[in-house]
N, C-alpha and C positions, 0 to 999 in steps of 0.2 A: 504494499498499501502506499502512495506517495502523498507527500503535501504539496500544496502548492509553492510551485516553485523549485520543486525537487528537481534529481539526475537520474536517469535511468543509465545506467550502463549493462548491455548483453552478450555474453562471445556468442557466436550464430555459425551455422558454415553458408557459405551464399549458395544462393539459389536462381534458380533461372528468372524469376519473375521479382526481383527485389524490391520493385519499385510500389510494389501492393505494400509490405512492411514501410516504407518509406509513408507513404499516404497517411496508412492510421498510425501511425507515429507522428504523425505535422497538424491530427487532428486533437491531438492533449499536450505536446509541445510547442515551445517560443523555436526551439532551431532541435533537427538533426539531420546528426553524422554516421556514418557509414565508415571506419578506420582501419586499415589493415596495417598495424608496426610493423617497421622497417624489420625488427628482431624476428617477425615471422614470415617462412621459408614461401618463395614466391609458389611452388608446388602446391600449396595447403591453401584448399579452399576456406578456412578458417577467418572470419574476421567480427568486427565489432559494432556493435548499435549504440550511439551513445544520443542518449534524447534530455536537452538544457531548456529548462524555464517549464516545468511541471504547472499544467495550466485544463482544468476538470472544469471549467465553466461555472463552478461552484458545485457541482455533480459528485458525489462521491462513487470514485471507481475504481469496483475493484469486480475479478473474476467468481463466479460461481461455488471455487473453492474456498476463499476468503472470505466469503460471504457466511457459508458456512463453520470456517475456525472464528468468525468475529459470535456467530449465534452461540458456539459452546462457550466462549469467552464469558457474553453474558451471563448465559447458564449456572455454571462454576460462580460468577460474580454472587446473583439473587441467593444461590447456595450457600454461601458464605455468611450473606449478611441474616439470612433466617437463621442460621445458626449461630447465628451475637447477640439475634433477639429472644430474649427470655420471658 
């Protein structure tokens, strides 16, 4: 989960339609870069995508799995509060 203005970096393997990934990330980041470090072998398909300046448009953006984890944490918090109430 990212906060407003946050930075995202992920290693990935270059694919044929890299433009789709770029377009999707541009929707929520001010700047998006695809970088291949000089130290990486030229024959390697690995690269990094970096998103700077996260902007969710005021909406919280979470994957389905992150939403499930958040719900679990909320349930745990509720259980702990109930345990402290006499």
